[in-house]
C-alpha angles and dihedrals in degrees: 000000000000117000113210101166141016117209117200119192113209119351102319110168121230122194121252088244091058093046091048091051090049092050093049092049097042094247111149123220115211125191118206130174119249090267095047104264113148113248108166146331131217118202136161128234112335114258130219137045117310086219089064091056092044088055089048091054092048092048094047087052091057115087090205096053093042091050091051094051094041091051093056093045096049092045091052092046094052094043091051091048089049091048090056090053092047090049091055092045089052096045098043109032092155090063098049119122129187090259095066099056089040090056091047091053091047093052089050090054092049090052088061091052093048089054090063101032112131102200140040091239092054090052094046088053091054091047091053090051091049092049090053090049093048095047092046089068098032089099087064089067092056102088100166133051088012095159092052097043104050117168124193100170139305119314119171117164092068113001107231101198138031095259090054090047091055093045094051093048094049093044087053091054090046098050089047090056092049092046092053090049092052093049092049092058092045101256124135108244090199096066116066141157108231103032115060117251111255132163110274096008116120091217099173090047090052090046093055098039089061091080092053100046097093095032097051113009103036095040093050089049091050094047091049090055102035093047091046094238088138128035132197089255087068089072133075127208114215125209088256090060092253114143115215131189117239120243093251093050091047090061089049091053092047091049091051091047093052090045090055090051091055091060117107126237138163114250108241094218104033096036089219127129116244142147121272088242090064094057097089089051095048091047091048089053090049090049090051090050091050091049091049090052097248091120127047093220137004112264107215124203114271125186111242 
């Protein structure tokens, strides 16, 4: 096995010898809070060619280039979200309501508008509308423990129900994986195309994780609930209203996430078989090739 990243939840101490070994062998150490909030990251000497990062910064400063990359990312995100809804509609026809096909159609219409959008703000607006549409029917995909796992829309800081707590935790794991992959190929995860640059925000990592949200994060959440791998008793409600995952359930979630990453798929662009866990690394390499000029456009990940 090859270790690429160590994730510590809470303030778990590592010896200087272990940290030195990780730095010398390009193994990142990420510190997340117990509910998945990013705290810090320790990494050795930065890899990759400085010319690649220079090209990345120049491209990010270009409205035309940013628009082109953002368009592909948003289109892939919406297509993948729509594919998850279509999959449920196909597999559970007896549970379909009018809301589900209406949402699928609405996402399809927004894809057409994104294809001709002329500004980043316009596309961000369409993305926000699509997210609202998608999350409005996400409860339809919860077919077990429905009374316990109620979902009335996305709440993040803090998560106000068990579904949001699961999503926030899984998204934190996902963005950490994408961030590590970008650093490994020499890209700067802080400078993206879709998400605005802001101090402390890994904009490019957030950009690229968008295409994986439904495929990796949301599907794991749904399986955990529908297969009864987690129960509502695994969550704690704080006085502030924040809902937190118990230590035992956190281990269950991480195990399910890692198991999902071990599944094999065929990459839609490369046509090669690989594990799901390799997808962030492959997409980071494709982004680097696009920025270098080896590819005419960035090929995002689409669910087949």
